[in-house]
Biopython code that builds the backbone (N, CA, C, O; Angstrom):
import numpy as np
from Bio.PDB.StructureBuilder import StructureBuilder

atoms = [
    (1, "MET", "N", (-69.222, 74.048, 11.136)),
    (1, "MET", "CA", (-69.634, 73.600, 9.285)),
    (1, "MET", "C", (-68.286, 74.961, 8.191)),
    (1, "MET", "O", (-68.289, 76.178, 8.001)),
    (2, "VAL", "N", (-67.692, 74.215, 7.920)),
    (2, "VAL", "CA", (-66.714, 75.809, 6.571)),
    (2, "VAL", "C", (-67.478, 75.352, 5.520)),
    (2, "VAL", "O", (-67.993, 74.339, 5.047)),
    (3, "LEU", "N", (-67.296, 76.796, 5.325)),
    (3, "LEU", "CA", (-68.235, 76.964, 3.859)),
    (3, "LEU", "C", (-67.170, 77.067, 2.777)),
    (3, "LEU", "O", (-66.095, 76.756, 3.287)),
    (4, "THR", "N", (-67.031, 77.372, 1.512)),
    (4, "THR", "CA", (-65.781, 77.475, 0.886)),
    (4, "THR", "C", (-67.061, 78.076, 0.353)),
    (4, "THR", "O", (-68.279, 77.912, 0.425)),
    (5, "ASN", "N", (-65.597, 79.346, -0.580)),
    (5, "ASN", "CA", (-66.665, 80.576, -1.298)),
    (5, "ASN", "C", (-66.156, 79.647, -2.574)),
    (5, "ASN", "O", (-65.380, 78.734, -2.854)),
    (6, "LEU", "N", (-67.265, 80.637, -3.212)),
    (6, "LEU", "CA", (-67.296, 79.106, -4.908)),
    (6, "LEU", "C", (-66.739, 80.219, -5.561)),
    (6, "LEU", "O", (-67.472, 81.185, -5.347)),
    (7, "ASP", "N", (-65.234, 80.695, -6.654)),
    (7, "ASP", "CA", (-64.890, 81.287, -7.458)),
    (7, "ASP", "C", (-66.435, 80.810, -8.435)),
    (7, "ASP", "O", (-67.105, 79.829, -8.757)),
    (8, "MET", "N", (-66.341, 82.742, -8.625)),
    (8, "MET", "CA", (-68.100, 82.777, -10.124)),
    (8, "MET", "C", (-67.410, 82.901, -10.916)),
    (8, "MET", "O", (-68.336, 83.565, -11.383)),
    (9, "ASP", "N", (-66.222, 82.980, -12.031)),
    (9, "ASP", "CA", (-65.845, 82.712, -13.024)),
    (9, "ASP", "C", (-65.495, 80.743, -13.209)),
    (9, "ASP", "O", (-65.363, 80.192, -14.302)),
    (10, "VAL", "N", (-65.401, 79.909, -11.625)),
    (10, "VAL", "CA", (-66.445, 78.604, -12.524)),
    (10, "VAL", "C", (-66.931, 78.409, -12.481)),
    (10, "VAL", "O", (-67.339, 77.486, -13.187)),
    (11, "LEU", "N", (-68.022, 79.333, -11.050)),
    (11, "LEU", "CA", (-69.996, 79.093, -11.587)),
    (11, "LEU", "C", (-70.429, 79.308, -13.299)),
    (11, "LEU", "O", (-70.950, 78.625, -14.181)),
    (12, "ARG", "N", (-69.826, 80.792, -13.141)),
    (12, "ARG", "CA", (-69.866, 81.294, -14.871)),
    (12, "ARG", "C", (-69.520, 80.118, -15.759)),
    (12, "ARG", "O", (-70.515, 79.421, -15.957)),
    (13, "THR", "N", (-68.556, 79.728, -16.285)),
    (13, "THR", "CA", (-67.894, 79.098, -16.785)),
    (13, "THR", "C", (-68.435, 77.163, -16.557)),
    (13, "THR", "O", (-67.992, 76.428, -17.439)),
    (14, "LEU", "N", (-69.019, 76.705, -15.824)),
    (14, "LEU", "CA", (-70.235, 75.235, -15.738)),
    (14, "LEU", "C", (-71.830, 76.088, -16.804)),
    (14, "LEU", "O", (-72.450, 75.462, -17.663)),
    (15, "ALA", "N", (-72.190, 77.810, -16.332)),
    (15, "ALA", "CA", (-73.212, 77.721, -16.767)),
    (15, "ALA", "C", (-73.227, 77.970, -18.396)),
    (15, "ALA", "O", (-74.107, 77.729, -19.223)),
    (16, "VAL", "N", (-71.830, 78.582, -18.546)),
    (16, "VAL", "CA", (-72.204, 78.612, -20.207)),
    (16, "VAL", "C", (-71.616, 77.285, -20.640)),
    (16, "VAL", "O", (-72.019, 76.854, -21.720)),
    (17, "ALA", "N", (-70.421, 76.323, -19.741)),
    (17, "ALA", "CA", (-70.208, 75.361, -20.640)),
    (17, "ALA", "C", (-72.376, 74.152, -21.073)),
    (17, "ALA", "O", (-72.746, 73.461, -22.023)),
    (18, "MET", "N", (-72.965, 74.518, -19.936)),
    (18, "MET", "CA", (-73.708, 73.522, -20.146)),
    (18, "MET", "C", (-74.804, 74.160, -21.233)),
    (18, "MET", "O", (-75.636, 73.555, -21.908)),
    (19, "GLU", "N", (-74.398, 76.188, -21.144)),
    (19, "GLU", "CA", (-75.388, 76.441, -22.012)),
    (19, "GLU", "C", (-74.407, 76.358, -23.743)),
    (19, "GLU", "O", (-74.686, 77.386, -24.359)),
    (20, "ARG", "N", (-73.657, 75.670, -24.376)),
    (20, "ARG", "CA", (-73.082, 75.612, -24.871)),
    (20, "ARG", "C", (-73.003, 74.241, -25.605)),
    (20, "ARG", "O", (-73.069, 73.990, -26.809)),
    (21, "GLY", "N", (-72.834, 73.390, -24.474)),
    (21, "GLY", "CA", (-73.530, 71.577, -24.666)),
    (21, "GLY", "C", (-71.503, 71.263, -24.677)),
    (21, "GLY", "O", (-71.343, 70.299, -23.927)),
    (22, "SER", "N", (-70.634, 71.549, -25.017)),
    (22, "SER", "CA", (-70.017, 71.417, -24.186)),
    (22, "SER", "C", (-67.858, 72.790, -24.223)),
    (22, "SER", "O", (-67.627, 73.980, -24.437)),
    (23, "PHE", "N", (-67.076, 71.699, -23.915)),
    (23, "PHE", "CA", (-65.886, 72.803, -23.325)),
    (23, "PHE", "C", (-64.932, 73.213, -24.207)),
    (23, "PHE", "O", (-64.064, 74.081, -24.119)),
    (24, "ALA", "N", (-65.186, 72.563, -24.943)),
    (24, "ALA", "CA", (-65.266, 73.233, -26.180)),
    (24, "ALA", "C", (-65.415, 75.294, -26.731)),
    (24, "ALA", "O", (-64.995, 76.417, -27.013)),
    (25, "GLN", "N", (-66.236, 74.444, -26.536)),
    (25, "GLN", "CA", (-67.797, 75.875, -27.094)),
    (25, "GLN", "C", (-67.444, 76.757, -25.804)),
    (25, "GLN", "O", (-67.067, 77.926, -25.719)),
    (26, "ALA", "N", (-67.667, 75.906, -24.953)),
    (26, "ALA", "CA", (-67.699, 77.174, -23.676)),
    (26, "ALA", "C", (-66.389, 78.027, -23.399)),
    (26, "ALA", "O", (-66.466, 78.946, -22.582)),
    (27, "ALA", "N", (-65.228, 77.771, -24.025)),
    (27, "ALA", "CA", (-64.021, 77.761, -24.043)),
    (27, "ALA", "C", (-64.190, 79.080, -24.999)),
    (27, "ALA", "O", (-64.183, 80.245, -24.602)),
    (28, "GLN", "N", (-64.392, 78.487, -26.789)),
    (28, "GLN", "CA", (-64.674, 79.711, -27.573)),
    (28, "GLN", "C", (-65.519, 81.609, -26.998)),
    (28, "GLN", "O", (-65.290, 82.759, -27.372)),
    (29, "ARG", "N", (-66.493, 80.997, -25.968)),
    (29, "ARG", "CA", (-67.562, 81.807, -26.149)),
    (29, "ARG", "C", (-66.382, 82.764, -24.765)),
    (29, "ARG", "O", (-66.485, 83.990, -24.778)),
    (30, "LEU", "N", (-65.596, 82.269, -23.937)),
    (30, "LEU", "CA", (-65.410, 82.587, -21.858)),
    (30, "LEU", "C", (-64.295, 82.727, -23.070)),
    (30, "LEU", "O", (-63.840, 82.045, -22.151)),
    (31, "GLY", "N", (-63.273, 82.920, -24.305)),
    (31, "GLY", "CA", (-62.094, 82.994, -24.665)),
    (31, "GLY", "C", (-61.034, 82.515, -23.973)),
    (31, "GLY", "O", (-60.294, 83.456, -23.687)),
    (32, "ARG", "N", (-60.544, 81.281, -23.499)),
    (32, "ARG", "CA", (-59.690, 80.260, -22.811)),
    (32, "ARG", "C", (-59.317, 79.330, -23.289)),
    (32, "ARG", "O", (-60.030, 79.271, -24.291)),
    (33, "SER", "N", (-58.131, 77.782, -23.339)),
    (33, "SER", "CA", (-58.439, 76.694, -23.894)),
    (33, "SER", "C", (-59.057, 75.831, -23.289)),
    (33, "SER", "O", (-59.395, 76.028, -22.122)),
    (34, "GLN", "N", (-59.344, 74.690, -23.929)),
    (34, "GLN", "CA", (-60.745, 74.309, -23.648)),
    (34, "GLN", "C", (-59.544, 73.426, -22.347)),
    (34, "GLN", "O", (-60.394, 73.315, -21.464)),
    (35, "SER", "N", (-58.808, 73.062, -21.984)),
    (35, "SER", "CA", (-58.068, 73.241, -21.763)),
    (35, "SER", "C", (-57.653, 73.974, -19.927)),
    (35, "SER", "O", (-57.202, 73.472, -18.898)),
    (36, "ALA", "N", (-58.069, 75.229, -20.291)),
    (36, "ALA", "CA", (-58.537, 76.478, -18.814)),
    (36, "ALA", "C", (-60.276, 75.353, -18.529)),
    (36, "ALA", "O", (-60.301, 74.533, -17.611)),
    (37, "VAL", "N", (-60.790, 75.437, -18.919)),
    (37, "VAL", "CA", (-62.382, 74.649, -18.210)),
    (37, "VAL", "C", (-62.553, 73.995, -18.460)),
    (37, "VAL", "O", (-63.651, 73.824, -18.991)),
    (38, "SER", "N", (-61.835, 73.183, -18.357)),
    (38, "SER", "CA", (-61.978, 71.406, -17.823)),
    (38, "SER", "C", (-61.195, 71.312, -16.780)),
    (38, "SER", "O", (-61.608, 70.482, -15.971)),
    (39, "LEU", "N", (-59.531, 72.217, -16.270)),
    (39, "LEU", "CA", (-59.561, 72.827, -15.397)),
    (39, "LEU", "C", (-59.949, 72.951, -14.216)),
    (39, "LEU", "O", (-59.452, 72.372, -13.251)),
    (40, "GLN", "N", (-61.533, 74.268, -14.177)),
    (40, "GLN", "CA", (-62.287, 74.417, -13.710)),
    (40, "GLN", "C", (-62.794, 74.027, -13.274)),
    (40, "GLN", "O", (-63.079, 74.195, -12.088)),
    (41, "MET", "N", (-63.376, 72.915, -14.387)),
    (41, "MET", "CA", (-64.961, 71.649, -14.381)),
    (41, "MET", "C", (-64.454, 71.093, -12.369)),
    (41, "MET", "O", (-64.990, 71.102, -11.261)),
    (42, "ARG", "N", (-62.869, 70.614, -13.124)),
    (42, "ARG", "CA", (-61.800, 69.779, -11.960)),
    (42, "ARG", "C", (-62.337, 70.641, -10.352)),
    (42, "ARG", "O", (-63.003, 70.087, -9.476)),
    (43, "LYS", "N", (-61.837, 72.078, -10.306)),
    (43, "LYS", "CA", (-61.421, 72.882, -9.897)),
    (43, "LYS", "C", (-62.891, 72.513, -8.795)),
    (43, "LYS", "O", (-62.999, 71.823, -7.781)),
    (44, "LEU", "N", (-63.792, 73.285, -9.521)),
    (44, "LEU", "CA", (-65.387, 72.506, -9.111)),
    (44, "LEU", "C", (-65.907, 71.126, -8.338)),
    (44, "LEU", "O", (-66.567, 71.017, -7.305)),
    (45, "GLU", "N", (-65.455, 70.286, -9.076)),
    (45, "GLU", "CA", (-65.537, 69.158, -8.839)),
    (45, "GLU", "C", (-65.117, 68.493, -6.743)),
    (45, "GLU", "O", (-65.533, 67.938, -5.726)),
    (46, "GLY", "N", (-64.197, 69.066, -7.323)),
    (46, "GLY", "CA", (-62.807, 68.609, -6.008)),
    (46, "GLY", "C", (-63.703, 69.846, -4.715)),
    (46, "GLY", "O", (-64.004, 69.521, -3.567)),
    (47, "GLN", "N", (-63.886, 70.842, -5.171)),
    (47, "GLN", "CA", (-65.146, 71.565, -4.046)),
    (47, "GLN", "C", (-66.166, 71.517, -3.427)),
    (47, "GLN", "O", (-66.224, 72.241, -2.433)),
    (48, "VAL", "N", (-67.043, 70.882, -3.674)),
    (48, "VAL", "CA", (-68.545, 70.110, -3.411)),
    (48, "VAL", "C", (-68.282, 68.985, -2.990)),
    (48, "VAL", "O", (-68.858, 68.428, -2.055)),
    (49, "GLY", "N", (-66.825, 68.271, -4.053)),
    (49, "GLY", "CA", (-66.482, 66.663, -2.992)),
    (49, "GLY", "C", (-68.397, 65.947, -4.146)),
    (49, "GLY", "O", (-69.440, 65.837, -3.502)),
    (50, "GLN", "N", (-68.383, 65.638, -5.568)),
    (50, "GLN", "CA", (-68.347, 65.204, -6.197)),
    (50, "GLN", "C", (-68.712, 65.092, -7.016)),
    (50, "GLN", "O", (-69.250, 66.169, -7.275)),
    (51, "THR", "N", (-68.944, 64.011, -8.307)),
    (51, "THR", "CA", (-68.503, 64.067, -9.450)),
    (51, "THR", "C", (-69.231, 64.544, -9.969)),
    (51, "THR", "O", (-70.252, 63.966, -9.598)),
    (52, "LEU", "N", (-69.710, 65.814, -11.154)),
    (52, "LEU", "CA", (-70.743, 66.216, -12.248)),
    (52, "LEU", "C", (-71.440, 65.895, -13.398)),
    (52, "LEU", "O", (-72.624, 65.718, -13.685)),
    (53, "PHE", "N", (-70.221, 65.863, -14.063)),
    (53, "PHE", "CA", (-70.684, 65.368, -15.702)),
    (53, "PHE", "C", (-70.323, 63.937, -15.067)),
    (53, "PHE", "O", (-69.638, 63.546, -14.122)),
    (54, "ARG", "N", (-71.644, 62.976, -16.696)),
    (54, "ARG", "CA", (-71.285, 62.207, -17.088)),
    (54, "ARG", "C", (-70.217, 61.401, -17.967)),
    (54, "ARG", "O", (-69.095, 61.659, -17.531)),
    (55, "LYS", "N", (-70.171, 60.599, -18.950)),
    (55, "LYS", "CA", (-70.644, 60.767, -19.806)),
    (55, "LYS", "C", (-71.382, 60.100, -20.995)),
    (55, "LYS", "O", (-71.990, 59.058, -21.236)),
    (56, "ALA", "N", (-70.994, 61.296, -21.638)),
    (56, "ALA", "CA", (-72.466, 60.768, -23.088)),
    (56, "ALA", "C", (-72.538, 61.070, -24.049)),
    (56, "ALA", "O", (-73.201, 62.068, -24.331)),
    (57, "GLY", "N", (-71.672, 60.103, -25.299)),
    (57, "GLY", "CA", (-71.225, 60.271, -26.401)),
    (57, "GLY", "C", (-70.392, 61.187, -26.199)),
    (57, "GLY", "O", (-69.660, 61.196, -25.209)),
    (58, "ARG", "N", (-70.381, 62.206, -27.227)),
    (58, "ARG", "CA", (-69.942, 64.250, -27.220)),
    (58, "ARG", "C", (-70.150, 65.430, -27.200)),
    (58, "ARG", "O", (-69.721, 66.544, -27.497)),
    (59, "GLY", "N", (-71.366, 64.568, -26.523)),
    (59, "GLY", "CA", (-71.741, 66.204, -25.668)),
    (59, "GLY", "C", (-72.102, 65.850, -23.785)),
    (59, "GLY", "O", (-72.148, 64.742, -23.252)),
    (60, "LEU", "N", (-72.278, 67.005, -23.236)),
    (60, "LEU", "CA", (-71.468, 67.569, -21.888)),
    (60, "LEU", "C", (-72.846, 66.451, -21.211)),
    (60, "LEU", "O", (-73.476, 65.832, -22.069)),
    (61, "ALA", "N", (-73.172, 66.284, -20.020)),
    (61, "ALA", "CA", (-74.302, 65.608, -18.706)),
    (61, "ALA", "C", (-73.980, 65.621, -18.074)),
    (61, "ALA", "O", (-72.835, 65.315, -17.740)),
    (62, "LEU", "N", (-75.073, 66.104, -17.366)),
    (62, "LEU", "CA", (-74.936, 66.072, -15.984)),
    (62, "LEU", "C", (-75.484, 65.226, -14.791)),
    (62, "LEU", "O", (-76.650, 64.848, -14.678)),
    (63, "THR", "N", (-74.369, 64.968, -13.839)),
    (63, "THR", "CA", (-74.571, 64.262, -12.735)),
    (63, "THR", "C", (-75.925, 64.422, -12.271)),
    (63, "THR", "O", (-76.480, 65.351, -12.858)),
    (64, "GLU", "N", (-77.183, 63.407, -10.794)),
    (64, "GLU", "CA", (-77.908, 64.529, -10.981)),
    (64, "GLU", "C", (-77.514, 65.575, -9.280)),
    (64, "GLU", "O", (-78.103, 66.410, -8.595)),
    (65, "ALA", "N", (-75.436, 64.443, -9.254)),
    (65, "ALA", "CA", (-75.162, 66.628, -7.711)),
    (65, "ALA", "C", (-74.776, 67.420, -9.282)),
    (65, "ALA", "O", (-74.979, 68.633, -9.226)),
    (66, "GLY", "N", (-74.171, 66.835, -10.885)),
    (66, "GLY", "CA", (-74.310, 68.920, -11.055)),
    (66, "GLY", "C", (-75.140, 69.496, -11.635)),
    (66, "GLY", "O", (-74.976, 70.560, -12.231)),
    (67, "ASP", "N", (-76.394, 68.728, -11.520)),
    (67, "ASP", "CA", (-77.715, 69.456, -11.860)),
    (67, "ASP", "C", (-78.288, 70.330, -10.747)),
    (67, "ASP", "O", (-78.773, 71.437, -10.980)),
    (68, "VAL", "N", (-78.214, 69.790, -9.526)),
    (68, "VAL", "CA", (-78.237, 70.594, -8.538)),
    (68, "VAL", "C", (-77.426, 71.516, -8.220)),
    (68, "VAL", "O", (-77.862, 72.430, -7.520)),
    (69, "VAL", "N", (-75.535, 71.534, -8.793)),
    (69, "VAL", "CA", (-74.611, 72.778, -8.614)),
    (69, "VAL", "C", (-75.141, 73.517, -9.361)),
    (69, "VAL", "O", (-74.997, 74.625, -8.845)),
    (70, "LEU", "N", (-75.682, 73.624, -10.278)),
    (70, "LEU", "CA", (-76.127, 73.899, -11.657)),
    (70, "LEU", "C", (-77.269, 74.989, -11.852)),
    (70, "LEU", "O", (-77.360, 75.979, -12.577)),
    (71, "GLY", "N", (-78.143, 74.374, -10.862)),
    (71, "GLY", "CA", (-78.843, 74.829, -10.339)),
    (71, "GLY", "C", (-79.167, 76.754, -9.883)),
    (71, "GLY", "O", (-79.878, 77.692, -10.244)),
    (72, "TYR", "N", (-77.626, 76.289, -8.449)),
    (72, "TYR", "CA", (-77.269, 77.011, -7.423)),
    (72, "TYR", "C", (-76.463, 78.104, -7.959)),
    (72, "TYR", "O", (-76.500, 79.293, -7.644)),
    (73, "ALA", "N", (-75.476, 77.310, -9.114)),
    (73, "ALA", "CA", (-74.688, 78.127, -9.950)),
    (73, "ALA", "C", (-75.459, 79.628, -10.700)),
    (73, "ALA", "O", (-74.961, 80.753, -10.746)),
    (74, "ARG", "N", (-76.908, 79.147, -11.274)),
    (74, "ARG", "CA", (-77.483, 79.664, -11.718)),
    (74, "ARG", "C", (-78.168, 80.972, -10.727)),
    (74, "ARG", "O", (-77.979, 82.188, -10.680)),
    (75, "ARG", "N", (-78.765, 80.318, -10.226)),
    (75, "ARG", "CA", (-79.326, 81.680, -8.724)),
    (75, "ARG", "C", (-77.773, 82.968, -8.263)),
    (75, "ARG", "O", (-77.916, 84.189, -8.327)),
    (76, "ILE", "N", (-76.448, 82.282, -7.840)),
    (76, "ILE", "CA", (-75.497, 82.569, -7.217)),
    (76, "ILE", "C", (-74.636, 83.822, -8.570)),
    (76, "ILE", "O", (-73.859, 84.764, -8.415)),
    (77, "LEU", "N", (-75.374, 83.107, -10.012)),
    (77, "LEU", "CA", (-74.000, 84.028, -11.054)),
    (77, "LEU", "C", (-75.652, 85.694, -10.823)),
    (77, "LEU", "O", (-75.353, 86.867, -10.600)),
    (78, "GLU", "N", (-77.564, 85.037, -11.022)),
    (78, "GLU", "CA", (-78.339, 85.997, -11.085)),
    (78, "GLU", "C", (-78.098, 86.806, -10.102)),
    (78, "GLU", "O", (-78.166, 87.994, -10.417)),
    (79, "LEU", "N", (-77.793, 86.540, -8.816)),
    (79, "LEU", "CA", (-77.344, 87.472, -7.732)),
    (79, "LEU", "C", (-76.408, 87.642, -7.231)),
    (79, "LEU", "O", (-76.341, 88.110, -6.094)),
    (80, "ASN", "N", (-75.130, 87.216, -8.134)),
    (80, "ASN", "CA", (-73.288, 88.345, -8.284)),
    (80, "ASN", "C", (-74.971, 89.841, -9.765)),
    (80, "ASN", "O", (-75.403, 90.994, -9.756)),
    (81, "ASP", "N", (-75.043, 89.214, -10.177)),
    (81, "ASP", "CA", (-75.376, 89.944, -11.618)),
    (81, "ASP", "C", (-75.862, 90.814, -11.527)),
    (81, "ASP", "O", (-75.511, 91.825, -12.135)),
    (82, "GLU", "N", (-77.389, 90.736, -10.314)),
    (82, "GLU", "CA", (-78.195, 92.028, -9.905)),
    (82, "GLU", "C", (-77.083, 92.541, -9.113)),
    (82, "GLU", "O", (-76.843, 93.747, -9.169)),
    (83, "GLY", "N", (-76.324, 91.719, -8.331)),
    (83, "GLY", "CA", (-75.315, 92.703, -7.047)),
    (83, "GLY", "C", (-75.034, 94.111, -7.601)),
    (83, "GLY", "O", (-74.888, 95.121, -6.913)),
    (84, "SER", "N", (-74.970, 94.022, -9.146)),
    (84, "SER", "CA", (-73.566, 94.093, -10.008)),
    (84, "SER", "C", (-73.709, 95.820, -10.067)),
    (84, "SER", "O", (-72.885, 96.657, -9.700)),
    (85, "VAL", "N", (-74.857, 95.987, -10.574)),
    (85, "VAL", "CA", (-75.803, 97.235, -10.667)),
    (85, "VAL", "C", (-76.583, 97.492, -9.868)),
    (85, "VAL", "O", (-76.649, 98.687, -9.579)),
    (86, "THR", "N", (-77.327, 96.735, -9.295)),
    (86, "THR", "CA", (-77.776, 97.537, -8.016)),
    (86, "THR", "C", (-76.992, 97.459, -7.059)),
    (86, "THR", "O", (-77.116, 98.406, -6.283)),
    (87, "GLY", "N", (-76.306, 96.797, -6.810)),
    (87, "GLY", "CA", (-75.067, 97.194, -5.076)),
    (87, "GLY", "C", (-75.038, 98.022, -5.078)),
    (87, "GLY", "O", (-75.777, 98.795, -4.469)),
    (88, "PRO", "N", (-73.605, 98.408, -6.212)),
    (88, "PRO", "CA", (-73.074, 100.337, -5.689)),
    (88, "PRO", "C", (-74.216, 101.202, -6.083)),
    (88, "PRO", "O", (-73.854, 102.281, -5.613)),
    (89, "GLN", "N", (-75.238, 101.389, -6.586)),
    (89, "GLN", "CA", (-75.866, 102.120, -6.067)),
    (89, "GLN", "C", (-76.910, 102.513, -4.977)),
    (89, "GLN", "O", (-77.577, 103.541, -4.854)),
    (90, "LEU", "N", (-76.839, 101.219, -4.119)),
    (90, "LEU", "CA", (-77.584, 101.374, -3.078)),
    (90, "LEU", "C", (-76.237, 101.795, -1.993)),
    (90, "LEU", "O", (-76.453, 102.655, -1.139)),
    (91, "TRP", "N", (-75.118, 101.267, -2.066)),
    (91, "TRP", "CA", (-74.238, 101.612, -0.656)),
    (91, "TRP", "C", (-73.987, 102.717, -1.753)),
    (91, "TRP", "O", (-75.184, 102.720, -2.038)),
    (92, "GLY", "N", (-73.694, 103.245, -2.237)),
    (92, "GLY", "CA", (-73.404, 104.523, -2.349)),
    (92, "GLY", "C", (-73.889, 106.032, -2.015)),
    (92, "GLY", "O", (-73.297, 107.109, -2.092)),
    (93, "ARG", "N", (-76.067, 105.453, -1.349)),
    (93, "ARG", "CA", (-76.485, 105.922, -0.469)),
    (93, "ARG", "C", (-76.593, 105.556, 0.396)),
    (93, "ARG", "O", (-77.584, 105.936, 1.019)),
    (94, "GLY", "N", (-75.496, 104.385, 1.171)),
    (94, "GLY", "CA", (-75.640, 104.335, 2.437)),
    (94, "GLY", "C", (-76.673, 103.720, 2.451)),
    (94, "GLY", "O", (-76.695, 103.188, 3.561)),
    (95, "LEU", "N", (-77.749, 103.391, 1.801)),
    (95, "LEU", "CA", (-77.782, 102.443, 2.177)),
    (95, "LEU", "C", (-78.653, 101.011, 2.865)),
    (95, "LEU", "O", (-79.790, 100.599, 3.093)),
    (96, "LEU", "N", (-77.096, 100.607, 2.999)),
    (96, "LEU", "CA", (-76.307, 99.418, 3.456)),
    (96, "LEU", "C", (-75.929, 99.518, 4.265)),
    (96, "LEU", "O", (-75.126, 100.419, 4.508)),
    (97, "THR", "N", (-76.396, 98.443, 5.307)),
    (97, "THR", "CA", (-75.076, 98.638, 6.755)),
    (97, "THR", "C", (-73.833, 97.233, 6.914)),
    (97, "THR", "O", (-74.307, 96.150, 6.571)),
    (98, "ASP", "N", (-73.199, 97.217, 7.118)),
    (98, "ASP", "CA", (-73.216, 96.001, 6.851)),
    (98, "ASP", "C", (-73.480, 95.137, 6.901)),
    (98, "ASP", "O", (-73.467, 94.323, 5.978)),
    (99, "ARG", "N", (-73.945, 94.906, 8.380)),
    (99, "ARG", "CA", (-74.962, 93.540, 8.718)),
    (99, "ARG", "C", (-75.795, 93.251, 7.456)),
    (99, "ARG", "O", (-75.904, 92.089, 7.064)),
    (100, "MET", "N", (-76.517, 94.501, 6.661)),
    (100, "MET", "CA", (-77.336, 93.826, 6.194)),
    (100, "MET", "C", (-76.418, 93.399, 4.463)),
    (100, "MET", "O", (-76.944, 92.601, 3.686)),
    (101, "ARG", "N", (-75.314, 93.955, 4.195)),
    (101, "ARG", "CA", (-74.147, 92.965, 2.767)),
    (101, "ARG", "C", (-74.224, 91.966, 3.442)),
    (101, "ARG", "O", (-75.091, 91.201, 3.022)),
    (102, "ALA", "N", (-73.456, 91.461, 4.718)),
    (102, "ALA", "CA", (-73.131, 90.203, 5.669)),
    (102, "ALA", "C", (-74.662, 89.327, 4.978)),
    (102, "ALA", "O", (-74.378, 88.570, 4.049)),
    (103, "LEU", "N", (-75.709, 89.364, 5.237)),
    (103, "LEU", "CA", (-76.707, 88.326, 5.157)),
    (103, "LEU", "C", (-77.061, 88.655, 4.384)),
    (103, "LEU", "O", (-78.232, 88.932, 4.645)),
    (104, "LEU", "N", (-76.643, 89.104, 2.395)),
    (104, "LEU", "CA", (-76.440, 89.539, 0.988)),
    (104, "LEU", "C", (-75.993, 87.950, 1.150)),
    (104, "LEU", "O", (-76.726, 86.973, 1.306)),
    (105, "ARG", "N", (-74.867, 88.000, 1.082)),
    (105, "ARG", "CA", (-73.506, 86.998, 0.886)),
    (105, "ARG", "C", (-73.995, 85.571, 1.617)),
    (105, "ARG", "O", (-73.459, 84.516, 1.275)),
    (106, "GLU", "N", (-74.974, 85.593, 2.576)),
    (106, "GLU", "CA", (-74.905, 84.143, 3.796)),
    (106, "GLU", "C", (-76.124, 83.223, 2.363)),
    (106, "GLU", "O", (-76.131, 82.057, 1.968)),
    (107, "ARG", "N", (-77.132, 84.643, 1.905)),
    (107, "ARG", "CA", (-78.167, 84.838, 1.540)),
    (107, "ARG", "C", (-78.168, 83.695, 0.305)),
    (107, "ARG", "O", (-78.850, 82.778, -0.152)),
    (108, "ALA", "N", (-77.132, 84.291, 0.137)),
    (108, "ALA", "CA", (-76.563, 84.100, -1.307)),
    (108, "ALA", "C", (-75.372, 82.667, -1.530)),
    (108, "ALA", "O", (-75.632, 82.034, -2.553)),
    (109, "TYR", "N", (-74.385, 82.220, -0.875)),
    (109, "TYR", "CA", (-74.094, 80.922, -0.717)),
    (109, "TYR", "C", (-74.556, 80.542, 0.935)),
    (109, "TYR", "O", (-74.666, 81.682, 1.384)),
    (110, "GLY", "N", (-74.666, 80.229, 1.319)),
    (110, "GLY", "CA", (-75.175, 80.649, 3.127)),
    (110, "GLY", "C", (-75.369, 78.757, 2.773)),
    (110, "GLY", "O", (-74.379, 78.048, 2.952)),
    (111, "ASN", "N", (-76.714, 78.110, 2.276)),
    (111, "ASN", "CA", (-77.640, 77.260, 1.970)),
    (111, "ASN", "C", (-76.586, 76.139, 0.937)),
    (111, "ASN", "O", (-76.759, 74.922, 0.875)),
    (112, "ALA", "N", (-75.305, 77.052, 0.058)),
    (112, "ALA", "CA", (-75.896, 76.136, -1.378)),
    (112, "ALA", "C", (-75.324, 75.357, -1.217)),
    (112, "ALA", "O", (-74.915, 75.247, -2.373)),
    (113, "PHE", "N", (-74.303, 73.676, -0.100)),
    (113, "PHE", "CA", (-74.233, 72.865, -0.243)),
    (113, "PHE", "C", (-75.050, 72.498, 1.496)),
    (113, "PHE", "O", (-74.494, 72.686, 2.578)),
    (114, "ALA", "N", (-75.629, 72.274, 1.410)),
    (114, "ALA", "CA", (-75.850, 72.049, 2.790)),
    (114, "ALA", "C", (-77.203, 69.996, 2.135)),
    (114, "ALA", "O", (-77.624, 69.115, 2.885)),
    (115, "TRP", "N", (-77.390, 70.147, 0.342)),
    (115, "TRP", "CA", (-77.958, 69.292, 0.489)),
    (115, "TRP", "C", (-76.365, 68.342, -0.074)),
    (115, "TRP", "O", (-76.342, 67.121, -0.225)),
    (116, "LEU", "N", (-75.654, 68.896, -0.210)),
    (116, "LEU", "CA", (-74.806, 67.489, -0.052)),
    (116, "LEU", "C", (-74.302, 66.402, 0.940)),
    (116, "LEU", "O", (-73.699, 65.359, 0.688)),
    (117, "GLY", "N", (-74.583, 66.757, 1.772)),
    (117, "GLY", "CA", (-74.679, 66.215, 3.673)),
    (117, "GLY", "C", (-73.616, 66.591, 4.131)),
    (117, "GLY", "O", (-73.543, 67.081, 5.258)),
    (118, "ALA", "N", (-72.399, 66.405, 3.202)),
    (118, "ALA", "CA", (-70.623, 67.385, 4.129)),
    (118, "ALA", "C", (-70.625, 68.364, 4.300)),
    (118, "ALA", "O", (-71.315, 69.008, 3.511)),
    (119, "PRO", "N", (-69.957, 69.088, 5.303)),
    (119, "PRO", "CA", (-69.887, 70.335, 4.794)),
    (119, "PRO", "C", (-68.964, 70.380, 4.081)),
    (119, "PRO", "O", (-68.540, 69.361, 3.535)),
    (120, "ALA", "N", (-68.368, 71.688, 3.890)),
    (120, "ALA", "CA", (-67.139, 71.578, 2.974)),
    (120, "ALA", "C", (-66.094, 72.328, 3.284)),
    (120, "ALA", "O", (-65.926, 72.905, 4.358)),
    (121, "HIS", "N", (-65.273, 72.333, 2.217)),
    (121, "HIS", "CA", (-64.325, 72.376, 2.372)),
    (121, "HIS", "C", (-63.601, 74.251, 2.360)),
    (121, "HIS", "O", (-62.400, 74.450, 2.546)),
]
sb = StructureBuilder()
sb.init_structure("model")
sb.init_model(0)
sb.init_chain("A")
sb.init_seg("    ")
for serial, (resi, resn, name, xyz) in enumerate(atoms, 1):
    if name == "N":
        sb.init_residue(resn, " ", resi, " ")
    sb.init_atom(name, np.array(xyz, "f"), 0.0, 1.0, " ", f" {name:<3s}", serial, name[0])
structure = sb.get_structure()
């Protein structure tokens, strides 16, 4: 199975869009255009091979797959943000070996799309 490395920026855009309730508000918060946010969400849907959003009036609504991806996105972002703070402290002291770093990356991404039942791109 070939795994895709998901773009942190795209995952963060998804999380912000759902927190804010619209692509327009997410775009404003992230300092980019609404079309750029929409493009990122289409990219994410292409990566996971699932429709993530459904029509729900003027607001955002996630499909079942979208709920799952959002959950993974939040977990991955949390690990990323935590690693951004603690990782350099550990690496700087030589406490993490290359194998440990690889295992941390594998944990963060390895099973993220197993629920899809199809290989990631």
